[in-house]
C-alpha positions as CSV (number, residue, x, y, z in Angstrom):
1,M,42.0,80.2,-81.6
2,S,41.2,83.5,-79.9
3,S,38.9,84.0,-77.0
4,D,36.4,86.0,-79.1
5,T,36.0,83.0,-81.5
6,L,35.3,80.8,-78.6
7,K,32.7,83.2,-77.2
8,K,30.9,83.3,-80.5
9,R,30.8,79.5,-80.9
10,K,29.8,78.9,-77.2
11,A,26.1,78.2,-76.9
12,K,24.1,79.6,-74.0
13,V,23.1,76.8,-71.5
14,I,20.2,77.3,-69.1
15,R,20.1,74.7,-66.3
16,S,16.7,73.5,-65.3
17,D,17.4,73.5,-61.5
18,G,14.6,76.0,-60.8
19,G,11.6,77.7,-62.4
20,T,8.2,76.7,-63.4
21,P,7.4,75.0,-66.8
22,E,5.6,78.2,-67.8
23,N,8.7,80.3,-67.4
24,K,10.7,77.8,-69.3
25,R,8.1,77.8,-72.1
26,G,8.3,81.6,-72.3
27,R,12.0,81.6,-72.5
28,A,11.9,79.0,-75.2
29,E,9.5,81.2,-77.3
30,G,11.8,84.3,-76.8
31,E,15.0,82.7,-77.6
32,Q,14.9,80.1,-80.4
33,D,18.5,79.0,-80.3
34,V,18.7,78.2,-76.5
35,R,19.1,74.6,-75.5
36,V,17.8,73.3,-72.2
37,Y,20.3,71.2,-70.2
38,N,19.1,68.9,-67.4
39,E,21.9,67.2,-65.3
40,E,19.4,64.7,-63.7
41,V,18.6,63.4,-67.1
42,E,22.2,63.2,-67.9
43,L,22.9,61.5,-64.6
44,E,20.7,58.6,-65.4
45,G,22.7,57.9,-68.6
46,R,26.1,58.2,-67.0
47,D,28.1,55.4,-65.6
48,P,29.6,56.1,-62.1
49,E,32.7,54.0,-62.9
50,Q,33.4,56.0,-66.0
51,D,32.9,59.3,-64.0
52,Y,35.4,57.9,-61.5
53,V,37.9,57.2,-64.3
54,L,37.2,60.7,-65.7
55,Y,37.8,62.2,-62.3
56,K,41.2,60.4,-62.0
57,S,42.3,61.4,-65.5
58,T,41.1,65.0,-64.9
59,C,43.1,65.2,-61.6
60,E,46.2,63.8,-63.3
61,A,45.9,66.3,-66.2
62,L,45.3,69.2,-63.7
63,A,48.4,68.2,-61.7
64,K,50.4,67.9,-65.0
65,L,49.3,71.5,-66.0
66,M,50.2,72.9,-62.7
67,A,53.6,71.3,-62.9
68,E,54.1,72.7,-66.4
69,I,53.1,76.2,-65.2
70,Q,55.5,75.9,-62.3
71,E,58.2,74.8,-64.7
72,L,57.6,77.6,-67.1
73,K,57.7,80.2,-64.3
74,A,60.9,78.6,-63.1
75,N,62.4,79.0,-66.6
76,G,61.6,82.7,-66.7
77,A,58.3,82.8,-68.4
78,K,56.3,85.9,-67.7
79,E,53.0,86.1,-65.9
80,G,50.8,86.8,-68.9
81,S,52.6,84.8,-71.4
82,E,50.6,82.8,-74.0
83,E,51.9,79.4,-72.7
84,V,50.9,80.1,-69.2
85,E,47.5,81.5,-70.2
86,E,46.9,78.5,-72.4
87,R,47.6,76.1,-69.5
88,R,45.4,78.2,-67.2
89,R,42.5,78.0,-69.6
90,Q,43.0,74.2,-69.8
91,G,43.2,74.0,-66.0
92,C,39.9,76.0,-65.7
93,V,38.3,73.5,-68.1
94,H,39.5,70.7,-65.8
95,F,38.1,72.6,-62.7
96,V,34.8,72.9,-64.4
97,T,34.9,69.2,-65.1
98,L,35.7,68.4,-61.5
99,K,32.9,70.7,-60.3
100,K,30.5,68.9,-62.6
101,L,31.7,65.5,-61.3
102,N,31.2,66.8,-57.8
103,R,27.7,67.9,-58.5
104,L,27.0,64.5,-60.1
105,A,28.5,62.8,-57.1
106,H,26.2,64.8,-54.7
107,M,23.2,64.1,-56.9
108,R,24.1,60.4,-56.8
109,L,24.4,60.6,-53.0
110,K,21.1,62.3,-52.7
111,K,19.4,59.9,-55.0
112,G,20.9,56.9,-53.1
113,R,19.7,58.4,-49.8
114,D,16.3,58.9,-51.3
115,Q,16.2,55.3,-52.6
116,T,17.5,54.0,-49.2
117,H,14.8,56.0,-47.4
118,E,12.1,54.6,-49.7
119,A,13.5,51.1,-49.3
120,K,13.5,51.5,-45.5
121,Q,9.9,52.7,-45.6
122,R,8.9,49.7,-47.7
123,V,10.8,47.5,-45.2
124,D,9.0,49.2,-42.3
125,V,5.7,48.6,-43.9
126,L,6.5,44.9,-44.6
127,H,7.8,44.5,-41.0
128,L,4.6,46.0,-39.6
129,Q,2.6,43.6,-41.8
130,L,4.8,40.8,-40.5
131,Q,4.1,41.8,-36.9
132,N,0.4,41.9,-37.6
133,L,0.6,38.5,-39.2
134,L,2.6,37.1,-36.2
135,Y,0.1,38.5,-33.8
136,E,-2.8,37.0,-35.7
137,V,-0.9,33.6,-35.8
138,M,-0.3,33.8,-32.0
139,H,-4.0,34.7,-31.4
140,L,-5.1,31.8,-33.7
141,Q,-2.7,29.4,-31.8
142,K,-4.2,30.4,-28.5
143,E,-7.7,29.9,-29.8
144,I,-6.6,26.5,-31.2
145,G,-5.1,25.6,-27.8
146,K,-8.3,26.6,-26.0
147,C,-10.3,24.5,-28.4
148,L,-8.0,21.6,-27.9
149,E,-8.2,22.0,-24.1
150,F,-11.9,22.5,-24.0
151,K,-13.7,19.8,-22.1
152,S,-17.2,19.2,-23.0
153,Q,-19.7,18.2,-20.4
154,H,-20.4,15.0,-22.4
155,E,-17.0,13.7,-21.4
156,E,-18.2,13.5,-17.8
157,I,-21.2,11.6,-18.8
158,E,-20.9,7.8,-18.6
159,L,-22.3,6.8,-21.9
160,V,-23.1,3.2,-22.8
161,S,-20.5,1.3,-24.8
162,V,-20.4,1.6,-28.6
163,D,-21.4,-2.1,-29.1
164,E,-24.4,-1.7,-26.7
165,F,-25.4,1.5,-28.4
166,L,-25.3,0.0,-31.9
167,K,-27.3,-3.0,-30.6
168,E,-30.0,-1.2,-28.6
169,A,-30.4,2.2,-30.3
170,P,-32.9,2.5,-33.2
171,A,-31.7,3.1,-36.7
172,E,-32.9,6.7,-36.9
173,I,-30.6,7.6,-33.9
174,S,-27.7,5.2,-34.5
175,R,-27.4,5.9,-38.3
176,P,-24.8,3.2,-38.9
177,H,-23.9,4.5,-42.4
178,L,-22.6,7.7,-40.8
179,T,-21.4,6.8,-37.3
180,K,-19.2,3.9,-38.2
181,E,-16.8,6.1,-40.2
182,D,-17.2,9.5,-38.4
183,P,-16.3,9.5,-34.6
184,H,-17.9,12.9,-34.2
185,Q,-21.3,11.7,-35.6
186,L,-21.0,8.6,-33.4
187,T,-20.6,10.8,-30.3
188,L,-23.5,13.0,-31.3
189,A,-25.6,9.9,-31.9
190,R,-24.7,8.4,-28.5
191,L,-25.6,11.7,-26.8
192,D,-28.9,11.7,-28.5
193,W,-29.5,8.1,-27.3
194,E,-28.5,9.1,-23.8
195,L,-30.9,12.0,-23.9
196,E,-33.7,9.7,-25.0
197,Q,-32.9,7.3,-22.2
198,R,-32.8,10.0,-19.6
199,K,-36.1,11.4,-20.6
200,R,-37.6,7.9,-20.3
201,L,-36.0,7.4,-16.9
202,A,-37.2,10.8,-15.8
203,E,-40.8,9.8,-16.6
204,Q,-40.3,6.6,-14.7
205,Y,-38.9,8.5,-11.8
206,K,-41.9,10.8,-11.7
207,S,-44.3,7.8,-11.8
208,S,-42.2,6.1,-9.0
209,L,-42.5,9.3,-6.9
210,C,-46.2,9.3,-7.3
211,S,-46.5,5.6,-6.3
212,K,-44.1,6.3,-3.4
213,E,-46.3,9.1,-2.1
214,K,-49.3,6.8,-2.3
215,I,-47.5,4.0,-0.4
216,L,-46.3,6.5,2.3
217,K,-49.8,7.7,2.8
218,G,-50.9,4.1,3.2
219,I,-48.1,3.5,5.8
220,E,-49.1,6.6,7.7
221,L,-52.7,5.4,7.9
222,K,-51.5,2.0,9.1
223,K,-49.2,3.7,11.7
224,E,-52.1,5.7,13.0
225,Y,-54.2,2.5,13.2
226,L,-51.4,0.6,15.0
227,G,-50.9,3.6,17.3
228,S,-54.5,3.5,18.3
229,L,-54.1,-0.2,19.1
230,Q,-51.1,0.5,21.5
231,P,-53.2,1.5,24.6
232,G,-55.5,-1.4,24.1
233,L,-52.6,-3.8,23.8
234,Q,-50.9,-2.4,26.9
235,A,-54.1,-2.8,28.9
236,I,-54.3,-6.4,27.7
237,M,-50.6,-7.1,28.6
238,Q,-51.2,-5.6,32.1
239,A,-54.3,-7.8,32.5
240,S,-52.4,-10.9,31.4
241,L,-49.5,-10.5,33.9
242,P,-51.1,-12.8,36.4
243,V,-51.7,-15.4,33.7
244,Q,-48.0,-15.1,32.6
245,E,-46.8,-15.6,36.2
246,Y,-49.1,-18.5,36.7
247,L,-48.0,-20.2,33.4
248,S,-44.3,-19.3,34.0
249,M,-44.2,-17.4,30.7
250,P,-42.8,-13.9,31.6
251,F,-43.0,-12.4,28.1
252,E,-42.8,-8.8,29.2
253,H,-39.9,-9.4,31.5
254,V,-38.0,-11.3,28.8
255,Q,-38.6,-8.4,26.3
256,K,-37.2,-5.8,28.8
257,Q,-34.2,-8.0,29.5
258,A,-33.6,-8.4,25.7
259,E,-33.6,-4.6,25.3
260,V,-31.1,-4.1,28.1
261,A,-28.9,-7.0,26.9
262,R,-28.2,-5.1,23.7
263,H,-25.9,-2.9,25.7
264,L,-24.0,-5.7,27.4
265,P,-20.3,-6.1,26.5
266,P,-19.7,-9.1,24.1
267,P,-18.4,-11.6,26.8
268,L,-21.4,-10.9,29.2
269,Y,-23.8,-11.0,26.2
270,V,-22.4,-14.4,25.2
271,L,-22.8,-15.6,28.8
272,F,-26.4,-14.2,29.0
273,V,-27.4,-16.0,25.8
274,Q,-25.8,-19.2,26.8
275,A,-27.4,-19.2,30.3
276,N,-30.9,-18.4,28.8
277,A,-30.4,-21.1,26.2
278,Y,-29.3,-23.6,28.9
279,G,-32.3,-22.8,31.0
280,Q,-34.8,-23.0,28.1
281,A,-33.3,-26.4,26.9
282,F,-33.7,-27.9,30.3
283,G,-37.0,-26.2,30.8
284,N,-38.4,-28.3,27.9
285,I,-37.2,-31.5,29.6
286,Q,-37.6,-30.6,33.3
287,Q,-39.8,-27.6,34.0
288,E,-38.8,-27.4,37.7
289,W,-35.1,-26.8,36.7
290,Y,-36.0,-24.0,34.4
291,K,-37.9,-22.3,37.3
292,N,-34.8,-22.7,39.5
293,L,-32.4,-20.9,37.1
294,T,-32.9,-17.2,36.6
295,V,-30.8,-14.7,34.7
296,S,-31.0,-11.0,35.3
297,I,-29.1,-7.9,34.3
298,S,-28.3,-5.1,36.7
299,G,-26.4,-1.8,36.5
300,D,-26.7,1.6,34.9
301,V,-28.1,1.3,31.5
302,D,-27.6,5.0,30.6
303,E,-23.9,4.8,31.4
304,A,-23.6,1.7,29.2
305,K,-25.4,3.5,26.4
306,A,-22.9,6.3,26.7
307,L,-20.0,3.9,26.4
308,S,-21.4,2.4,23.2
309,R,-21.8,5.9,21.6
310,P,-18.9,7.3,19.5
311,P,-17.1,10.2,21.2
312,E,-18.3,13.5,20.1
313,D,-16.0,16.3,19.0
314,S,-15.3,18.7,21.8
315,Q,-16.3,22.3,21.2
316,D,-14.3,25.2,22.6
317,D,-17.3,27.3,23.6
318,E,-16.3,28.1,27.2
319,S,-15.7,31.6,28.3
320,D,-12.3,33.0,29.3
321,S,-13.4,33.2,33.0
322,D,-14.3,29.5,33.0
323,A,-10.9,28.6,31.5
324,E,-9.0,30.7,34.0
325,E,-11.0,29.2,36.9
326,E,-10.3,25.7,35.6
327,Q,-6.6,26.5,35.3
328,Q,-6.4,27.7,38.9
329,N,-8.2,24.6,40.1
330,T,-5.7,22.5,38.2
331,K,-2.8,24.3,39.8
332,R,-4.3,23.9,43.3
333,R,-4.9,20.2,42.9
334,R,-1.6,19.2,41.2
335,A,-1.6,15.5,41.7
336,T,1.4,13.7,43.0
337,V,2.9,10.6,41.5
338,G,1.2,8.3,43.9
339,V,-2.2,9.9,43.2
340,Q,-1.7,9.6,39.5
341,L,-0.8,5.9,39.9
342,D,-3.9,5.3,42.0
343,D,-6.0,6.9,39.3
344,K,-4.4,4.8,36.6
345,R,-5.0,1.7,38.6
346,K,-8.7,2.5,39.1
347,E,-9.1,3.3,35.4
348,M,-7.4,0.0,34.5
349,L,-9.5,-2.1,36.9
350,K,-12.8,-0.3,35.9
351,R,-15.8,-2.5,35.5
352,H,-18.5,-2.3,32.8
353,P,-21.6,-0.5,34.1
354,L,-23.8,-3.6,33.5
355,S,-23.3,-6.9,35.3
356,L,-25.0,-10.3,35.0
357,C,-26.6,-12.2,37.9
358,I,-27.5,-16.0,37.7
359,D,-29.5,-17.4,40.6
360,L,-29.5,-21.2,41.1
361,K,-32.2,-22.4,43.5
362,C,-31.8,-25.7,45.4
363,K,-34.4,-28.1,46.6
364,D,-34.1,-27.1,50.2
365,G,-34.7,-23.4,49.3
366,S,-31.1,-22.3,49.3
367,V,-30.0,-20.0,46.5
368,L,-26.5,-19.6,44.9
369,H,-26.1,-16.1,43.5
370,L,-23.4,-15.7,40.8
371,F,-22.4,-12.1,39.9
372,F,-20.4,-11.8,36.7
373,Y,-18.5,-8.7,35.9
374,Y,-16.5,-7.6,32.9
375,L,-13.2,-5.6,33.3
376,M,-13.1,-3.5,30.2
377,N,-9.4,-2.6,30.1
378,L,-8.2,-6.0,31.1
379,N,-10.7,-7.9,28.9
380,I,-11.5,-10.6,31.4
381,L,-14.6,-11.8,33.3
382,T,-14.8,-12.1,37.1
383,V,-17.3,-13.8,39.3
384,K,-18.5,-13.4,42.8
385,A,-20.5,-16.0,44.7
386,K,-23.0,-15.6,47.5
387,V,-25.0,-18.3,49.2
388,S,-28.4,-17.7,50.7
389,T,-29.4,-20.6,52.9
390,S,-32.8,-21.4,54.2
391,A,-31.4,-22.5,57.6
392,D,-29.0,-20.7,60.0
393,L,-25.5,-22.2,59.6
394,S,-23.7,-19.8,62.0
395,G,-23.2,-22.6,64.5
396,A,-21.9,-25.1,62.1
397,I,-18.2,-24.2,61.7
398,S,-17.3,-26.7,59.0
399,A,-20.4,-26.0,56.9
400,G,-19.7,-22.2,57.1
401,E,-16.2,-22.7,55.9
402,L,-17.3,-24.9,53.0
403,L,-19.9,-22.4,51.9
404,N,-17.5,-19.4,52.2
405,S,-18.1,-17.2,49.1
406,E,-14.4,-16.5,48.7
407,S,-13.5,-20.2,48.3
408,L,-16.7,-21.8,47.2
409,L,-15.8,-21.9,43.5
410,N,-12.1,-22.6,43.9
411,C,-10.6,-25.5,42.0
412,L,-13.7,-26.5,40.1
413,Y,-11.0,-27.4,37.6
414,A,-7.5,-28.4,38.4
415,S,-5.2,-25.6,39.7
416,D,-7.9,-23.0,38.9
417,H,-7.7,-20.9,42.1
418,G,-8.9,-17.7,40.5
419,Q,-6.2,-15.5,42.0
420,E,-4.3,-14.5,38.9
421,T,-5.6,-13.1,35.6
422,P,-5.6,-15.7,32.7
423,N,-4.8,-12.9,30.2
424,P,-1.0,-12.8,29.6
425,G,-1.2,-9.3,28.3
426,N,-2.4,-8.0,31.7
427,R,1.0,-8.5,33.2
428,Y,2.5,-5.8,31.0
429,Q,-0.4,-3.5,31.9
430,F,0.2,-4.2,35.6
431,D,3.9,-3.3,35.3
432,K,3.0,0.2,34.0
433,V,0.8,1.1,37.0
434,G,2.7,-0.8,39.6
435,I,0.3,-3.7,40.3
436,T,2.3,-6.6,41.7
437,T,-0.4,-9.3,41.6
438,F,-4.1,-9.4,40.8
439,A,-4.8,-11.4,43.9
440,D,-4.8,-8.1,45.9
441,Y,-8.0,-7.0,44.1
442,V,-9.8,-10.3,44.0
443,S,-12.0,-9.6,47.0
444,E,-13.2,-6.3,45.4
445,L,-13.4,-7.3,41.7
446,G,-14.1,-11.1,41.9
447,H,-12.3,-14.2,40.8
448,P,-11.1,-14.5,37.2
449,Y,-11.6,-18.3,36.9
450,N,-10.7,-19.9,33.6
451,W,-14.1,-21.6,33.3
452,V,-15.7,-18.1,33.6
453,Q,-13.7,-16.9,30.6
454,S,-14.9,-19.9,28.6
455,L,-18.5,-19.2,29.5
456,G,-18.0,-15.7,28.1
457,G,-16.3,-16.8,24.9
458,L,-12.9,-15.5,25.9
459,Q,-10.0,-17.7,25.1
460,F,-6.4,-17.0,26.2
461,F,-3.4,-18.9,25.1
462,G,-0.6,-19.9,27.4
463,D,2.0,-17.4,28.4
464,A,4.6,-16.8,25.7
465,P,8.0,-16.4,27.3
466,Q,9.5,-15.0,24.1
467,L,7.2,-12.0,24.4
468,N,8.5,-11.3,27.9
469,Y,12.1,-11.6,26.6
470,V,11.4,-9.2,23.8
471,R,10.0,-6.7,26.2
472,L,13.0,-7.3,28.5
473,F,15.6,-6.8,25.7
474,V,14.0,-3.6,24.6
475,K,14.1,-2.2,28.1
476,I,17.7,-3.2,28.7
477,E,19.0,-2.0,25.3
478,K,17.1,1.3,25.3
479,H,17.5,2.4,29.0
480,S,20.5,0.2,30.2
481,I,18.4,-0.8,33.2
482,V,18.4,-4.2,34.7
483,P,14.8,-4.8,36.0
484,V,14.8,-7.0,39.1
485,S,11.4,-8.3,40.2
486,S,10.2,-8.0,43.8
487,E,10.3,-11.8,44.1
488,C,14.1,-11.8,43.4
489,Q,15.2,-8.8,45.5
490,H,16.5,-11.1,48.2
491,L,19.2,-12.5,45.9
492,F,21.2,-9.2,45.8
493,P,22.3,-6.6,48.3
494,A,20.4,-3.4,48.7
495,K,23.1,-1.4,46.9
496,V,24.8,-2.5,43.7
497,V,27.1,0.2,42.4
498,S,28.3,-1.4,39.2
499,R,25.9,-0.7,36.3
500,L,25.1,-2.0,32.9
501,A,26.7,0.5,30.5
502,R,25.9,-1.0,27.1
503,W,23.7,-3.8,25.8
504,T,24.2,-4.5,22.1
505,M,23.3,-7.3,19.8
506,M,26.0,-9.4,18.0
507,S,25.9,-11.4,14.8
508,Y,26.9,-15.1,14.7
509,Q,30.1,-14.2,12.8
510,E,31.2,-11.6,15.4
511,F,30.6,-14.1,18.2
512,M,32.7,-16.8,16.4
513,E,35.6,-14.4,16.1
514,L,35.9,-14.0,19.9
515,S,38.9,-16.0,21.1
516,F,37.6,-16.6,24.7
517,V,34.4,-18.4,23.5
518,Q,35.9,-21.1,21.5
519,H,35.4,-23.7,24.2
520,V,31.7,-22.9,24.1
521,V,31.7,-23.4,20.4
522,K,33.6,-26.7,20.6
523,A,31.2,-27.9,23.3
524,G,28.3,-27.4,20.9
525,L,26.4,-25.1,23.4
526,M,25.4,-22.6,20.7
527,K,23.7,-22.6,17.4
528,E,23.6,-20.3,14.4
529,T,19.9,-19.6,15.1
530,D,20.6,-18.4,18.6
531,L,20.6,-14.7,19.6
532,F,23.9,-13.2,20.7
533,F,24.3,-10.1,22.9
534,M,27.3,-8.2,24.4
535,A,26.9,-6.6,27.8
536,T,29.3,-4.0,29.2
537,V,29.3,-3.7,33.0
538,E,31.4,-0.9,34.5
539,R,32.2,0.9,37.7
540,G,34.6,3.8,37.6
541,T,37.7,2.7,35.6
542,G,36.8,-1.0,35.9
543,E,34.6,-2.7,33.3
544,Y,33.6,-6.2,32.4
545,V,33.0,-6.6,28.6
546,N,31.2,-9.7,27.3
547,S,33.0,-12.4,29.3
548,F,36.4,-10.7,30.0
549,F,37.2,-8.2,32.7
550,F,39.5,-5.2,32.7
551,N,40.7,-2.8,35.5
552,K,42.8,0.0,34.2
553,N,44.4,0.8,37.6
554,S,45.1,-2.8,38.5
555,T,48.5,-4.4,38.3
556,C,47.3,-8.0,38.3
557,S,48.6,-10.3,35.7
558,L,46.6,-11.7,32.8
559,S,46.4,-15.1,34.4
560,D,44.9,-13.6,37.6
561,W,42.4,-11.8,35.6
562,L,41.4,-15.0,33.8
563,L,41.0,-16.7,37.2
564,F,38.8,-14.0,38.5
565,T,36.6,-13.8,35.3
566,Q,36.2,-17.6,35.4
567,A,35.1,-17.4,39.0
568,M,32.5,-14.7,38.1
569,E,31.3,-16.8,35.1
570,S,31.0,-19.8,37.4
571,E,29.0,-17.8,39.9
572,V,26.7,-16.5,37.1
573,N,26.3,-19.7,35.1
574,V,26.9,-22.7,37.3
575,F,24.6,-21.5,40.1
576,K,21.8,-20.4,37.8
577,S,19.3,-22.5,39.7
578,E,19.4,-19.8,42.4
579,L,18.6,-17.1,39.8
580,Q,15.6,-18.8,38.2
581,G,13.0,-16.9,40.3
582,P,9.4,-18.0,40.4
583,R,8.1,-20.3,37.7
584,P,8.5,-20.3,34.7
585,G,11.8,-18.7,35.4
586,L,11.6,-15.6,33.2
587,Q,13.8,-13.5,35.4
588,L,17.0,-15.6,34.8
589,L,18.6,-13.2,32.4
590,T,18.1,-10.1,34.4
591,N,19.2,-11.9,37.6
592,Q,22.4,-13.1,35.9
593,I,23.3,-9.5,34.8
594,Q,22.5,-8.2,38.3
595,R,24.7,-10.9,39.8
596,L,27.5,-10.0,37.4
597,C,27.3,-6.4,38.6
598,M,27.4,-7.6,42.2
599,C,30.4,-9.7,41.6
600,L,32.2,-6.8,39.9
601,D,31.5,-4.7,43.0
602,V,33.0,-7.5,45.3
603,Y,36.1,-7.9,43.1
604,L,36.9,-4.1,42.9
605,E,36.3,-3.6,46.6
606,T,38.4,-6.5,47.8
607,E,41.3,-6.3,45.3
608,S,44.5,-5.6,47.1
609,Q,47.2,-3.3,45.8
610,V,50.6,-4.6,45.1
611,S,52.6,-1.6,46.2
612,D,51.5,-0.9,49.8
613,G,49.1,-3.9,50.5
614,S,46.1,-1.7,51.4
615,E,42.7,-3.2,50.8
616,G,41.4,-2.1,47.4
617,P,42.0,1.0,45.3
618,R,41.0,4.3,46.7
619,E,38.5,4.7,43.9
620,F,36.4,1.8,45.2
621,P,35.6,2.1,48.9
622,R,34.7,-1.0,50.9
623,E,30.8,-1.2,51.0
624,K,30.3,-4.9,51.0
625,M,30.7,-6.9,54.2
626,C,32.9,-9.9,53.5
627,L,34.1,-12.6,56.0
628,R,37.3,-13.1,54.1
629,T,38.6,-11.0,51.2
630,A,40.4,-13.9,49.5
631,R,40.9,-17.6,50.0
632,G,43.3,-20.2,48.7
633,P,46.4,-19.9,46.5
634,N,44.2,-18.5,43.7
635,R,43.0,-15.6,46.0
636,L,39.4,-16.3,45.0
637,K,36.9,-13.6,46.0
638,P,33.8,-14.1,48.2
639,F,31.1,-13.9,45.5
640,K,28.3,-15.7,47.4
641,Y,25.7,-13.4,48.9
642,N,23.9,-14.5,52.1
643,H,20.4,-13.3,52.7
644,P,19.1,-12.0,55.1
645,Q,22.4,-11.5,57.0
646,G,23.7,-9.4,54.2
647,F,27.4,-10.6,54.0
648,F,29.5,-12.2,51.3
649,S,31.3,-15.5,51.7
650,H,33.1,-18.2,49.7
651,R,31.3,-21.2,48.4
């Protein structure tokens, strides 16, 4: 088939890639045999897999044609031979097919991209709608949370109970057919009932205010009337004073005394009431006795009122110059320790501003004046006596001594000398400010007799030794100090070098494990309920622990140590009667510890060295004066202290 024949049969193809529909219509009218070819329409009907298979087969056919052309040229075929040209034409057809497939592939790619873009746009639109919906959901959730957390004011109102509401509220408010099944309607109904009740109470309140104003006006009128009566009554009272004195009915004086008595401390007030009651009771029986007993109150009433008022808050409204001046004055008058103790003593022994005076008149005209005082910080009552005689007793020596005001009231009860305070707690207060005995202040403050405390309603129990021991143990354990009272200073030398290093408590089991106390356990001298303590006394390198003694520099044998410790234990325990102190013997423990320290000093200063025979180690110089440093085959030490000579001797 020649090329001319192919040209005649080949139809003219116009692609519809460009041009308007009008141009296409014009061309169609001019050329009747022209067919319009649209690859996009063809693309929709083609299968990509089939195109891929066509692409592979075309490539294989093209490669086969190229191989045949190469083979023909290798066999000597000429360039324009018919076989070569035929294969070239077939190859061109295959190239056209490949180009078409390439165009279709690009068109598919473009179409896929367009579809992907359209799908992404749809997804973006849907995602935006989703975000809007999520935002609306979040907003609605916040609103729901606010609604759930909302607290209505009615929740703070104390409504009546449901049963009471259904019982008292009328039917038009309670509406049982709705409120029994609907809690919301029930709450609304209860609020309506509360509103009705409050309106009713508000009206009652207004009416009560009106009646209150009327009553207040009436009271004011009556006050004015009573105020107008006051001058007339005072004039009548002044005019009746002679009558009151003549009839022994001092109403005005009693009224003034009652006003002042309100500011008395409780013990003096009790005494004031009891004395008045006693006088009135005997006044009904024997009028003369009532006239001979008078009770009066003296002192600064304003100061007593100030004591009864609560302390006001201090305000820092002073200027800077005043503060600087006060600071300079404080520096100039810096108090010494002695002055501070004196101030503390004065504050502790301070009296109440008001005092009570009871006068007892005798038949011969003599008067016994009893002045009662209250010591606020010590919580005790004291009394001073004074005798006013009608006759001069200066010449009668015996009568003057019997009526001495310092000893007149002594021993009204057995052993009640009024020299010591009956309050056991005062002893601890005295120790803090250095007061040895209350007897030093009796002449100034009065006698604290036991019967005086009873008259004022004060009752003190007997001294509790265990309280003293608790205080003593705390002082020893906390500060490692052995307090020796002034009454027991003569039992020890002026200087004791050994000291109490430790004071610790032991349990019953720990005490039982000690080997050197088994003889005490076997003797039955201790019980499980007792208190056990371990004391460590030391001086330099020597120490005495519990009941066994060690000296690190000593070369004594264990048996010698046992002898010395037994001697010290004997000095502390056997001769305990010397260490009792004044009754009731509360200084025994401290005196025993102090004697143990003293014995340790004597032992360390008198112990002889084995090597050169010199007296005592160099670490412990001789400070105690001993008649003999040792005695007997056991070389016992002189542990007995002789006062006031100040030397040590053997027993």
